[in-house]
N, C-alpha and C positions, 0 to 999 in steps of 0.2 A: 363378693368384692373382687375376687380374682377374675370372675367372668366379665364384670363391668370394666375392670382395668384392661382386660384383653381387648374388649370392644373399643374402648377409648384409644388404645394403642393403634388398633387397626385404622380407626378414623383418622388419627394423626398422621399415620403413614400415607393414607390415601390423600389427605389434604396436601401434604408435602409433594407427593407425586404429581397431583394436579397442578400445583404451583410451578414445579419444575417444568412440566409439560407446557404450561402456558408461557413461561419465560422463554422456552426453546422456540415456541411458535412466534412470539413477539420479538425476540432478540434480533434475528436476521432482518425483519422488516424495519425495525427501528434503526438498525445500522445502515440499511439500504437507503432510508429516507435522508441520510446525511448527504447523499449525492444530489439531492434536489437543489435547484437554484440556477443562477446564471454565473458562468465562469469565463473570465478573460484569460486567454492562454498565450503564454510566451513560448516560442519555439526557437531556441538558440541556433539550431543548424538549418533553419528553413532557407532555401536557396534564394528566395525573393525578399527576405527580411520581413515577411508578413507575420502578423499575429492572428490567432484563431479565436473563436467564440463558441461556447457550448451552453445550451440550456437543457436541463433535465427536469421532468415533471412526473409525478406518480411513482417515484421509486419507493419500494416497500409495499406497493399495491399491485393489483392486476392491470392498472391503467398506465403502465410505464411508457413514456414517450420522450422524444428529444428533438432538438433542432441544432444545426451546426453550420458555422461559417468557417471555411478553411480550405484544405487541399483539394476537395473534390472538384472545385470550380469556383466561379465568381458569385454564386448566389447563397441564399439562406435555404438549407435543405433539412427535411425531416431525416432523422437518423434511422436507417434500416438495420435489421438484424440486431436490435438493441437488447441487451440483457445485463443483469447483474447476478453473478454467481460467485460464491466463495470470496466475497469482498472485492471482486473485480468488475468494473464497468467495461463493456465491450460493445462496439458497433462496427459495421462493415459497409463500405461503399464499393460498388463495382463501377469503375470509371477507366478512362484512358490515362492511366498513370505511366509517365515516362520513366525509364530506368536511367541511372547515371551513364553518360556517354552515348545514349541513344539519340541519333540524329534523324528523326522521322517527322514529317508533317503530322500535326495533331490528329487529323482524321485517319492516319495510317497507324497510329499507336494502338496496339491491341488492348481490349478491355481486360483489366486485372482487378483483383480484390485488394482493397486497401483496408487494413485492420487497425483499429484504434483501441487501445486498452488503457485503463487508468485505475489507480487505487487511491484511497484517501490516506494521507499522511500529514499529521500536524495541521489539519484544517485545509490542506491544499490537495489538489488533484495532481498526482505524479503519474505521467502516462508515457506511452510510446505509440509510434505509428510505424507500420511496415507493409510494403507490398508483399502479399503472400508469396512465399517461395523465394524472396529476394532480400536476404538480410542486409545487403549493402544499402538498402533504402531506409534503414531504420533511423528514426528521429526520436529524441527525447523531448518531452514538453511538460510544462508546469502550469496548472490552472489555479488562479486565485478568484475568490468570490467577487463578483462585480460589486462595487461600493454603492452605498446610498448617496445620491447627490440631491441636495435640498434646494439649490438655486432654481428659481422659476422665472419665466418671462412674465412678471407681474406689474410692469410699468414703472418700476422704481429704479431702473438702471439708466445711467447717464453716459454719454459719449466722452471718452478721453481723447488724447492726441492721436490722430491717425498715423499709421505706419505704412510707408510705401515699400512693399516687399519687392517690387520690380522697379529698378531705377532707370529703365529705358536704355541702358548702355551695356551692361554686362551681367554676369551671374553672381555678383557680390551678394552675400547673405544667403546663398543656397549651397546645398551639398547633395551628393548622390545618396539614394536610399540603398542601392545594392552595391556592396564593395566589389571592386575588381571589374565591374561592367563599364564599358565606355559610356560617357555621359550622353552624347547624342543631342545636345541642346546648343543653340547659338542665338545671337542677337544681331539683327540686321535692320537698319533704319528704324530703330526704336521698337522692334517687334521681336518677342521671344518665341522661338518655335523649335520643334523637335523633328527628328527623322522617325520613321516607323521603328518600333521595338527599341526605343531609347530607354535610358535609365529613368527612374522616377526622381523628381526633385523634392527636397525636404528643406523647409526654411530653418535657418539657424535660430531664429527667435521662436519662442513659444508663447501661447496665448491661452486664456481661460474663457471668459465670456466676451463676445465681440460681435461686430458687424463686419462682413467681408463684401467688397465690391470687386468684381472682375469684369473686364471687357476683352472679348476674344472673338476669333473668327474661325469657322470650321471649313474644311475642304470636304468634298463629297466622300462619305464613308468615314468621317472623323469619329473617333471614340476615345474619350479621355475622361478625366474626373479631377475634382479638387477635394482633398482630404482635410476635414475639419479636426483639429487637434491630432492629426495623424491617425484618426480612428473611424470617422464617418465620411463616406464618399458621397459628394453631390455629383451625380452623373452629368457628363458633358458629352452630347451625342448628336450626330446629324440624323434627325428623325422627323423633319418637317412633315406635317400632315398625317402622322400616324396616331392611332389611339394611345392614350397614356397608360403606362404600366409601371411596375416597380423598377424597370430598367430604362425608363425614358429620361430624356433630357430634363434636368431639374429634380429628379427623384433622389431620395436618400437610397442609394443603390440596394436593391433587393429587399428593402424594408418599407419605404413610404413612397407611394406613387403620387405624382402631381395631380391636382384636380383636373387640369386641362393641359393640352399640349400647346405651349406658348413659344415653341421654337421658331426661328426664322430660317429661311433656306440657306444652304451652304453658300459661303462667299460673302454673306452680310455680317457686319459686326453685331455682336450680341452682348447683353449685359446680364450679369447674375449678381443678385444681392441676397446675402444669407445672414440671418441673425441666429446666433447660438448662445443660449443661456442655460447652464446646466445641461439637461438633455432635451430642452425645448428648442425646436428649430422652426424657423420661418424662411421660406424661399420665395423670392420674387424673380421671375425670369422675363426679361424684356418688358418690364413694367407691369406684368401680371402676377398677382400672388397665387402661386400654385401649391404651396404648403403653408398652413397657418397654425403655428404653435403646436405642432405635432411632437410627440415624445419619441425619441430614438431609443429603441430597446437595448441596442448593443452594437458592437463592432461590425463593420462591413468588410468585404473581402480585400479592400484596399488598405485596411487598418494595419499599422506597423508599430503602434505604441499602445500597449494594452492597459496602461495605468490610468484608468478613467477619472480618478480623483485628482489628477495633476494637470497643470497646463501642458499643452501639446503643440506641435508644429503645424504649419500649413504644408500640405504636400500636393504635388501636381503629377498626375499620371502621364507617363510618356511611353509606356511599354506596349501600347496598342497602336493607335494611328495618330496622324499629325493634328496639332492644334496651334494656333497663333494667338499670342497674348500681348496686349498693349498696356494693360493696367491691372494691378492687383494690390489692393489697399485693405488693410485690416484696422478697424477702429475698436480698441478695447472698450469694454463697458464696465463701469464701476458703480458702486453705490454712492448716491449723492450725500 
């Protein structure tokens, strides 16, 4: 009996050891998997008042990958040097990051490493950004999981009373996106226009589901955009005759390309009609449907309001090139 007892004791010890070993192997992977998902990121100190977006997949496996919209530039980028170690998510972009007070043309800014780090705290990502070797560039940021939005463009939505966002006379109903920066917009003969590198405009009114109609004119080289709920940019660009891409006129910038290029030449008045219901978007440019009920996955680089489950403003990009606007109307959509 003593011999059998000793064997049983050894077996018990072995089983416990195996269980502990298995838990040790599974524990970090299970914890890492909590990073998976889409994250809307608020960056209180960001100089342009922009929000960021991050998607992580495969955390806790050998297939870790991510996508990011934020400081590296205006697009949607795969995250290089992505890792999760000791509870910390980390990725690095090598880009032309300017330093505070640095007055250089962009193409003369040296390439530097921008390091992004984050940890999970209370179901949120709490992170930081810093240009390597330059602690004065440090930013703190907070990521919240992107919400589930159930509204769909299913044909059951009805038009409510249209809202004229531009009154043809002045900037009543608009405010600047970037505090302390000169506005750079004016109204002349019923046309709203900006100078190059103006501030971005944000409507004081907010909207949920809606149809938007804009009429505008571009000069050669124009580059602008209209932000839907302050989150998703419809690209406005002088690109007549070019093949369509995710950066084309009528695109949901960096995310959804138009089916065709429906741009008119610079100098002609153009029309943009957008229907946004939940995350479903339809875009009609100059009478041609270029996007049909596509799903917007998340924020674009023009996004400045990360709270996707709330009504948001209409914004107009002014910090690139000139655009002239003569009409901007939003018609809310409601259930009948």
